[in-house]
MMTF fields as JSON, N, C-alpha, C and O atoms, coordinates in Angstrom:
{
  "mmtfVersion": "1.0.0",
  "mmtfProducer": "UNKNOWN",
  "numBonds": 359,
  "numAtoms": 360,
  "numGroups": 90,
  "numChains": 1,
  "numModels": 1,
  "chainsPerModel": [1],
  "groupsPerChain": [90],
  "chainIdList": ["A"],
  "bondAtomList": [4, 2, 8, 6, 12, 10, 16, 14, 20, 18, 24, 22, 28, 26, 32, 30, 36, 34, 40, 38, 44, 42, 48, 46, 52, 50, 56, 54, 60, 58, 64, 62, 68, 66, 72, 70, 76, 74, 80, 78, 84, 82, 88, 86, 92, 90, 96, 94, 100, 98, 104, 102, 108, 106, 112, 110, 116, 114, 120, 118, 124, 122, 128, 126, 132, 130, 136, 134, 140, 138, 144, 142, 148, 146, 152, 150, 156, 154, 160, 158, 164, 162, 168, 166, 172, 170, 176, 174, 180, 178, 184, 182, 188, 186, 192, 190, 196, 194, 200, 198, 204, 202, 208, 206, 212, 210, 216, 214, 220, 218, 224, 222, 228, 226, 232, 230, 236, 234, 240, 238, 244, 242, 248, 246, 252, 250, 256, 254, 260, 258, 264, 262, 268, 266, 272, 270, 276, 274, 280, 278, 284, 282, 288, 286, 292, 290, 296, 294, 300, 298, 304, 302, 308, 306, 312, 310, 316, 314, 320, 318, 324, 322, 328, 326, 332, 330, 336, 334, 340, 338, 344, 342, 348, 346, 352, 350, 356, 354],
  "bondOrderList": [1, 1, 1, 1, 1, 1, 1, 1, 1, 1, 1, 1, 1, 1, 1, 1, 1, 1, 1, 1, 1, 1, 1, 1, 1, 1, 1, 1, 1, 1, 1, 1, 1, 1, 1, 1, 1, 1, 1, 1, 1, 1, 1, 1, 1, 1, 1, 1, 1, 1, 1, 1, 1, 1, 1, 1, 1, 1, 1, 1, 1, 1, 1, 1, 1, 1, 1, 1, 1, 1, 1, 1, 1, 1, 1, 1, 1, 1, 1, 1, 1, 1, 1, 1, 1, 1, 1, 1, 1],
  "groupList": [{"groupName": "MET", "atomNameList": ["N", "CA", "C", "O"], "elementList": ["N", "C", "C", "O"], "formalChargeList": [0, 0, 0, 0], "bondAtomList": [1, 0, 2, 1, 3, 2], "bondOrderList": [1, 1, 2], "singleLetterCode": "M", "chemCompType": "L-PEPTIDE LINKING"}, {"groupName": "ALA", "atomNameList": ["N", "CA", "C", "O"], "elementList": ["N", "C", "C", "O"], "formalChargeList": [0, 0, 0, 0], "bondAtomList": [1, 0, 2, 1, 3, 2], "bondOrderList": [1, 1, 2], "singleLetterCode": "A", "chemCompType": "L-PEPTIDE LINKING"}, {"groupName": "ASP", "atomNameList": ["N", "CA", "C", "O"], "elementList": ["N", "C", "C", "O"], "formalChargeList": [0, 0, 0, 0], "bondAtomList": [1, 0, 2, 1, 3, 2], "bondOrderList": [1, 1, 2], "singleLetterCode": "D", "chemCompType": "L-PEPTIDE LINKING"}, {"groupName": "GLY", "atomNameList": ["N", "CA", "C", "O"], "elementList": ["N", "C", "C", "O"], "formalChargeList": [0, 0, 0, 0], "bondAtomList": [1, 0, 2, 1, 3, 2], "bondOrderList": [1, 1, 2], "singleLetterCode": "G", "chemCompType": "PEPTIDE LINKING"}, {"groupName": "LEU", "atomNameList": ["N", "CA", "C", "O"], "elementList": ["N", "C", "C", "O"], "formalChargeList": [0, 0, 0, 0], "bondAtomList": [1, 0, 2, 1, 3, 2], "bondOrderList": [1, 1, 2], "singleLetterCode": "L", "chemCompType": "L-PEPTIDE LINKING"}, {"groupName": "ARG", "atomNameList": ["N", "CA", "C", "O"], "elementList": ["N", "C", "C", "O"], "formalChargeList": [0, 0, 0, 0], "bondAtomList": [1, 0, 2, 1, 3, 2], "bondOrderList": [1, 1, 2], "singleLetterCode": "R", "chemCompType": "L-PEPTIDE LINKING"}, {"groupName": "PHE", "atomNameList": ["N", "CA", "C", "O"], "elementList": ["N", "C", "C", "O"], "formalChargeList": [0, 0, 0, 0], "bondAtomList": [1, 0, 2, 1, 3, 2], "bondOrderList": [1, 1, 2], "singleLetterCode": "F", "chemCompType": "L-PEPTIDE LINKING"}, {"groupName": "SER", "atomNameList": ["N", "CA", "C", "O"], "elementList": ["N", "C", "C", "O"], "formalChargeList": [0, 0, 0, 0], "bondAtomList": [1, 0, 2, 1, 3, 2], "bondOrderList": [1, 1, 2], "singleLetterCode": "S", "chemCompType": "L-PEPTIDE LINKING"}, {"groupName": "PRO", "atomNameList": ["N", "CA", "C", "O"], "elementList": ["N", "C", "C", "O"], "formalChargeList": [0, 0, 0, 0], "bondAtomList": [1, 0, 2, 1, 3, 2], "bondOrderList": [1, 1, 2], "singleLetterCode": "P", "chemCompType": "L-PEPTIDE LINKING"}, {"groupName": "ILE", "atomNameList": ["N", "CA", "C", "O"], "elementList": ["N", "C", "C", "O"], "formalChargeList": [0, 0, 0, 0], "bondAtomList": [1, 0, 2, 1, 3, 2], "bondOrderList": [1, 1, 2], "singleLetterCode": "I", "chemCompType": "L-PEPTIDE LINKING"}, {"groupName": "LYS", "atomNameList": ["N", "CA", "C", "O"], "elementList": ["N", "C", "C", "O"], "formalChargeList": [0, 0, 0, 0], "bondAtomList": [1, 0, 2, 1, 3, 2], "bondOrderList": [1, 1, 2], "singleLetterCode": "K", "chemCompType": "L-PEPTIDE LINKING"}, {"groupName": "VAL", "atomNameList": ["N", "CA", "C", "O"], "elementList": ["N", "C", "C", "O"], "formalChargeList": [0, 0, 0, 0], "bondAtomList": [1, 0, 2, 1, 3, 2], "bondOrderList": [1, 1, 2], "singleLetterCode": "V", "chemCompType": "L-PEPTIDE LINKING"}, {"groupName": "THR", "atomNameList": ["N", "CA", "C", "O"], "elementList": ["N", "C", "C", "O"], "formalChargeList": [0, 0, 0, 0], "bondAtomList": [1, 0, 2, 1, 3, 2], "bondOrderList": [1, 1, 2], "singleLetterCode": "T", "chemCompType": "L-PEPTIDE LINKING"}, {"groupName": "ASN", "atomNameList": ["N", "CA", "C", "O"], "elementList": ["N", "C", "C", "O"], "formalChargeList": [0, 0, 0, 0], "bondAtomList": [1, 0, 2, 1, 3, 2], "bondOrderList": [1, 1, 2], "singleLetterCode": "N", "chemCompType": "L-PEPTIDE LINKING"}, {"groupName": "TRP", "atomNameList": ["N", "CA", "C", "O"], "elementList": ["N", "C", "C", "O"], "formalChargeList": [0, 0, 0, 0], "bondAtomList": [1, 0, 2, 1, 3, 2], "bondOrderList": [1, 1, 2], "singleLetterCode": "W", "chemCompType": "L-PEPTIDE LINKING"}, {"groupName": "GLU", "atomNameList": ["N", "CA", "C", "O"], "elementList": ["N", "C", "C", "O"], "formalChargeList": [0, 0, 0, 0], "bondAtomList": [1, 0, 2, 1, 3, 2], "bondOrderList": [1, 1, 2], "singleLetterCode": "E", "chemCompType": "L-PEPTIDE LINKING"}, {"groupName": "TYR", "atomNameList": ["N", "CA", "C", "O"], "elementList": ["N", "C", "C", "O"], "formalChargeList": [0, 0, 0, 0], "bondAtomList": [1, 0, 2, 1, 3, 2], "bondOrderList": [1, 1, 2], "singleLetterCode": "Y", "chemCompType": "L-PEPTIDE LINKING"}, {"groupName": "GLN", "atomNameList": ["N", "CA", "C", "O"], "elementList": ["N", "C", "C", "O"], "formalChargeList": [0, 0, 0, 0], "bondAtomList": [1, 0, 2, 1, 3, 2], "bondOrderList": [1, 1, 2], "singleLetterCode": "Q", "chemCompType": "L-PEPTIDE LINKING"}],
  "groupTypeList": [0, 1, 2, 2, 3, 4, 5, 5, 6, 4, 3, 3, 7, 8, 4, 1, 9, 4, 9, 10, 4, 1, 4, 4, 7, 9, 4, 11, 3, 6, 11, 4, 12, 11, 9, 3, 4, 2, 8, 5, 13, 9, 4, 14, 7, 9, 15, 1, 4, 9, 5, 7, 11, 6, 13, 4, 3, 6, 15, 1, 6, 15, 14, 4, 14, 5, 16, 4, 4, 4, 3, 1, 11, 9, 11, 9, 8, 9, 14, 4, 9, 0, 5, 4, 11, 17, 7, 5, 10, 12],
  "groupIdList": [1, 2, 3, 4, 5, 6, 7, 8, 9, 10, 11, 12, 13, 14, 15, 16, 17, 18, 19, 20, 21, 22, 23, 24, 25, 26, 27, 28, 29, 30, 31, 32, 33, 34, 35, 36, 37, 38, 39, 40, 41, 42, 43, 44, 45, 46, 47, 48, 49, 50, 51, 52, 53, 54, 55, 56, 57, 58, 59, 60, 61, 62, 63, 64, 65, 66, 67, 68, 69, 70, 71, 72, 73, 74, 75, 76, 77, 78, 79, 80, 81, 82, 83, 84, 85, 86, 87, 88, 89, 90],
  "secStructList": [7, 2, 2, 2, 2, 2, 2, 2, 2, 2, 6, 1, 7, 2, 2, 2, 2, 2, 2, 2, 2, 2, 2, 2, 2, 2, 2, 2, 2, 2, 2, 2, 2, 2, 6, 6, 7, 7, 1, 6, 6, 6, 6, 2, 2, 2, 2, 2, 2, 2, 2, 2, 2, 2, 2, 2, 2, 2, 2, 2, 2, 2, 2, 2, 2, 2, 2, 2, 2, 2, 2, 2, 2, 2, 2, 2, 2, 2, 2, 2, 2, 2, 2, 2, 2, 2, 2, 2, 6, 7],
  "xCoordList": [-33.843, -33.565, -32.273, -32.411, -31.288, -30.046, -30.235, -29.519, -31.212, -31.27, -32.218, -32.054, -33.316, -34.19, -33.183, -33.286, -32.304, -31.444, -30.841, -30.961, -30.158, -29.385, -30.277, -29.883, -31.276, -32.424, -32.498, -32.088, -33.057, -33.288, -32.344, -32.641, -31.198, -29.97, -29.68, -29.317, -29.853, -29.417, -30.471, -30.152, -32.189, -32.972, -33.553, -34.143, -33.44, -34.033, -33.131, -32.339, -33.201, -32.631, -31.126, -30.956, -30.051, -28.916, -28.635, -27.73, -29.222, -28.589, -29.272, -28.633, -30.645, -31.106, -30.394, -30.149, -30.047, -29.134, -27.624, -27.239, -27.03, -25.988, -26.103, -25.314, -27.093, -27.341, -27.506, -27.001, -28.201, -28.654, -27.174, -26.878, -26.297, -24.936, -24.335, -24.242, -23.98, -23.502, -23.832, -22.964, -25.285, -25.649, -25.224, -24.53, -25.649, -25.226, -23.901, -23.608, -22.731, -21.505, -21.226, -20.708, -21.592, -21.259, -21.878, -21.179, -22.925, -23.399, -22.532, -22.323, -22.096, -21.221, -19.948, -19.465, -19.467, -18.225, -18.3, -17.395, -19.275, -19.501, -19.453, -18.912, -19.988, -20.267, -18.752, -18.239, -18.172, -16.752, -16.058, -15.324, -16.152, -15.133, -15.485, -14.657, -16.799, -17.283, -16.734, -16.374, -16.738, -15.888, -14.527, -14.008, -13.782, -12.193, -11.832, -10.656, -12.387, -11.739, -11.341, -11.976, -10.304, -9.654, -9.433, -8.825, -10.03, -9.82, -8.358, -8.029, -7.63, -6.319, -5.41, -4.681, -5.595, -5.242, -6.037, -5.914, -7.013, -8.033, -7.849, -8.872, -6.607, -6.558, -5.578, -5.382, -5.004, -4.409, -5.829, -5.976, -6.683, -7.689, -8.722, -9.442, -8.668, -9.652, -8.958, -9.529, -7.779, -6.72, -7.008, -7.611, -6.524, -6.626, -8.188, -8.23, -9.203, -10.573, -10.712, -11.159, -10.352, -10.277, -9.514, -9.978, -8.323, -7.507, -8.285, -8.202, -9.021, -9.484, -11.016, -11.667, -11.588, -12.829, -12.268, -12.97, -11.144, -10.654, -10.383, -11.067, -9.481, -8.875, -10.2, -10.277, -11.32, -12.358, -13.019, -13.538, -12.934, -13.408, -12.869, -13.539, -11.506, -11.01, -10.784, -10.329, -11.09, -11.089, -12.541, -12.658, -13.536, -14.749, -14.663, -14.966, -14.33, -13.811, -13.19, -13.657, -12.206, -11.23, -12.399, -12.364, -13.19, -14.048, -15.059, -15.232, -15.681, -16.836, -16.165, -16.787, -14.835, -14.098, -13.901, -13.901, -13.727, -13.621, -14.676, -14.507, -16.056, -17.31, -17.452, -17.615, -17.377, -17.545, -16.776, -17.354, -15.552, -14.641, -15.342, -15.695, -15.462, -15.758, -17.058, -17.109, -18.145, -19.508, -19.285, -19.921, -18.49, -18.277, -17.778, -18.09, -16.946, -16.359, -17.428, -17.047, -18.719, -19.648, -20.713, -21.091, -21.128, -22.207, -21.898, -22.79, -20.886, -20.412, -20.404, -21.071, -19.735, -19.855, -21.296, -21.543, -22.258, -23.326, -24.209, -25.275, -23.923, -24.887, -24.239, -24.956, -23.14, -22.719, -23.309, -23.851, -23.258, -23.916, -25.384, -25.82, -26.037, -27.592, -27.858, -28.77, -26.998, -27.029, -26.593, -26.973, -25.628, -25.578, -26.389, -26.513, -27.242, -28.299, -29.082, -29.316, -29.675, -30.858, -30.681, -31.677, -29.444, -29.014, -29.439, -29.976, -29.031, -29.131, -30.625, -30.917, -31.543, -33.166, -33.809, -35.026, -33.314, -33.635, -33.231, -33.497],
  "yCoordList": [-77.017, -75.468, -74.85, -73.794, -75.347, -74.764, -74.578, -73.701, -75.26, -75.067, -73.848, -73.101, -73.568, -72.435, -71.153, -70.314, -70.998, -69.875, -69.937, -68.848, -70.786, -70.457, -70.17, -69.352, -70.751, -70.241, -68.646, -67.876, -68.228, -66.958, -65.909, -64.963, -66.216, -65.642, -65.433, -64.346, -66.374, -66.527, -65.831, -65.002, -66.035, -65.508, -66.476, -66.04, -67.711, -68.854, -70.014, -69.891, -70.967, -72.4, -72.254, -71.579, -72.775, -72.427, -72.966, -72.352, -73.97, -74.124, -73.081, -72.568, -72.627, -71.572, -70.39, -69.717, -70.146, -68.659, -69.012, -68.303, -70.07, -70.417, -70.285, -69.745, -70.826, -70.933, -69.348, -68.981, -68.331, -66.956, -66.326, -65.397, -66.745, -65.775, -66.46, -65.729, -67.539, -68.006, -67.258, -66.868, -67.109, -66.641, -64.945, -64.377, -64.394, -62.776, -62.612, -61.657, -63.518, -63.567, -63.39, -62.354, -64.482, -64.783, -63.143, -62.563, -62.625, -61.639, -60.193, -59.356, -59.96, -59.066, -59.373, -58.475, -60.378, -60.763, -60.297, -59.674, -60.59, -60.442, -58.665, -58.146, -57.952, -56.656, -56.074, -55.301, -56.461, -55.932, -56.264, -55.392, -57.403, -57.738, -56.474, -55.667, -56.479, -55.658, -54.079, -53.43, -53.533, -52.371, -52.232, -51.231, -53.716, -53.707, -54.03, -53.7, -54.658, -55.018, -56.526, -57.472, -56.53, -58.253, -58.468, -57.655, -59.786, -60.107, -60.148, -59.78, -60.577, -60.705, -59.612, -59.736, -58.555, -57.072, -56.238, -55.205, -56.483, -55.521, -54.385, -53.702, -53.698, -52.401, -51.743, -50.533, -52.369, -51.887, -51.612, -50.487, -52.536, -51.929, -50.984, -50.334, -51.019, -50.032, -48.605, -47.804, -48.482, -47.099, -46.979, -45.999, -48.103, -47.842, -47.308, -46.383, -47.748, -47.406, -46.162, -45.413, -45.62, -43.947, -42.92, -41.842, -43.52, -42.742, -42.741, -41.75, -43.781, -43.366, -43.001, -43.002, -42.628, -41.981, -40.598, -39.672, -40.25, -38.795, -38.57, -37.741, -39.173, -38.664, -38.51, -37.472, -39.501, -39.382, -37.825, -37.126, -37.486, -36.362, -35.025, -34.241, -35.101, -33.785, -33.869, -32.908, -35.028, -35.122, -34.545, -33.905, -34.796, -34.166, -32.659, -31.899, -32.246, -30.864, -30.003, -28.947, -30.598, -30.199, -30.102, -29.159, -30.892, -31.175, -29.934, -29.098, -29.78, -28.765, -27.502, -26.606, -27.18, -25.787, -25.303, -24.109, -26.41, -26.226, -25.591, -24.562, -26.171, -25.926, -24.566, -23.673, -24.414, -22.989, -21.833, -20.75, -21.949, -21.145, -20.851, -19.713, -21.878, -22.026, -20.927, -19.88, -21.622, -20.884, -19.293, -18.496, -18.805, -17.643, -16.432, -15.251, -17.256, -16.638, -16.005, -15.184, -16.38, -16.159, -15.526, -14.373, -16.121, -15.507, -14.329, -13.483, -14.014, -12.813, -11.622, -10.703, -11.341, -10.4, -10.133, -9.007, -11.117, -10.724, -10.439, -9.878, -10.746, -10.355, -8.962, -8.275, -8.456, -7.252, -6.293, -5.297, -6.519, -5.791, -5.319, -4.168, -6.497, -6.707, -5.411, -4.59, -5.443, -4.637, -3.07, -2.129, -2.947, -1.535, -1.012, 0.21, -1.792, -1.546, -1.075, 0.133, -1.935, -1.623, -0.53, 0.161, -0.15, 0.724, 2.246, 3.21, 2.148, 3.12, 3.789, 4.965, 2.48, 3.125, 3.359, 3.539, 3.381, 3.706, 5.233, 5.62],
  "zCoordList": [55.587, 56.171, 55.442, 54.825, 55.485, 54.906, 53.735, 53.252, 52.788, 51.359, 51.22, 50.255, 52.228, 52.255, 52.311, 51.417, 53.243, 53.397, 52.266, 51.703, 51.555, 50.36, 49.034, 48.203, 48.9, 48.094, 48.278, 47.409, 49.488, 49.964, 49.432, 48.701, 49.901, 49.685, 47.935, 47.486, 47.262, 45.785, 45.202, 44.349, 45.579, 45.047, 44.082, 43.094, 44.275, 43.285, 43.648, 44.583, 43.054, 43.071, 42.613, 41.598, 43.2, 42.93, 41.443, 40.878, 40.715, 39.185, 38.413, 37.495, 38.674, 37.965, 37.938, 36.936, 39.17, 39.369, 38.415, 37.485, 38.831, 38.082, 36.361, 35.586, 36.146, 34.283, 33.938, 32.877, 34.782, 34.552, 34.726, 33.974, 35.606, 35.601, 34.341, 33.355, 34.233, 32.965, 31.584, 30.803, 31.39, 30.268, 30.449, 29.606, 31.43, 31.651, 31.416, 30.698, 31.971, 31.943, 30.499, 30.084, 29.637, 28.139, 27.525, 26.694, 27.9, 27.199, 27.68, 26.801, 28.931, 29.134, 28.342, 27.652, 28.383, 27.789, 26.369, 25.814, 25.895, 24.179, 24.055, 23.079, 24.997, 24.706, 24.945, 24.135, 25.978, 26.299, 25.097, 24.631, 24.483, 23.29, 22.294, 21.874, 22.029, 20.98, 21.085, 20.103, 22.606, 22.539, 22.898, 23.393, 22.507, 22.773, 23.925, 24.08, 25.087, 26.093, 26.12, 25.655, 26.683, 26.669, 28.102, 28.798, 28.631, 29.685, 30.215, 31.342, 29.388, 29.578, 30.199, 31.183, 29.452, 29.816, 29.839, 29.181, 30.584, 30.859, 31.384, 31.361, 32.041, 32.39, 31.315, 31.431, 30.372, 29.429, 28.395, 27.917, 28.144, 27.31, 27.639, 26.882, 29.049, 29.534, 28.994, 28.253, 29.457, 29.01, 27.522, 27.087, 26.625, 25.394, 24.956, 24.144, 25.363, 25.2, 25.503, 24.635, 26.85, 27.342, 26.098, 25.724, 25.618, 24.842, 23.505, 22.779, 23.153, 21.754, 21.669, 20.624, 23.166, 23.118, 23.471, 23.066, 24.144, 24.262, 22.966, 22.366, 22.39, 20.821, 19.922, 19.264, 19.822, 19.109, 19.492, 18.621, 20.654, 21.364, 20.386, 19.715, 20.58, 20.064, 18.677, 18.056, 18.095, 16.698, 16.243, 15.199, 17.028, 16.618, 16.87, 15.95, 17.879, 18.337, 17.063, 16.636, 16.636, 15.342, 14.138, 13.348, 14.069, 12.811, 13.175, 12.288, 14.323, 14.551, 14.493, 13.922, 15.039, 14.958, 13.376, 13.079, 12.357, 11.041, 10.528, 9.874, 10.774, 10.442, 10.748, 9.916, 12.138, 12.612, 12.116, 12.01, 11.805, 11.397, 9.743, 9.435, 8.892, 7.539, 7.393, 6.747, 8.303, 8.374, 8.748, 8.059, 9.717, 10.218, 9.087, 8.939, 8.457, 7.248, 6.236, 5.402, 6.316, 5.305, 6.369, 6.161, 7.316, 8.099, 8.904, 8.844, 9.652, 10.189, 9.354, 9.828, 8.048, 7.164, 6.587, 6.157, 6.558, 6.028, 7.175, 6.921, 8.429, 9.465, 9.825, 10.553, 9.5, 9.87, 8.973, 9.451, 7.435, 6.487, 6.849, 6.842, 7.166, 7.553, 8.694, 8.592, 9.614, 10.904, 10.621, 11.318, 9.344, 9.029, 8.332, 8.418, 7.377, 6.631, 7.502, 7.496, 8.465, 9.322, 10.1, 10.311, 10.67, 11.413, 10.58, 11.126, 9.112, 8.343, 8.038, 7.822, 8.108, 7.967, 9.245, 9.222, 10.147, 11.371, 11.839, 12.976]
}
């Protein structure tokens, strides 16, 4: 009877659940290692991950801003000339 309650609580046999949890833990541990988290200093690793994503975001913004300015130097004068020419035609 107690075994049925345990099986119902765990969602299967204890050994099968233990194996599933172990495999899932290995998979999650691998993924966390790939993104740079370390269980010995997980708080520092999370902070470092957030900082690198934050810095990457600003680097991407800076990259986007440079292309925007470079394109605007060409696009805005051409657009302005086209608008002036069209306004003279009407």
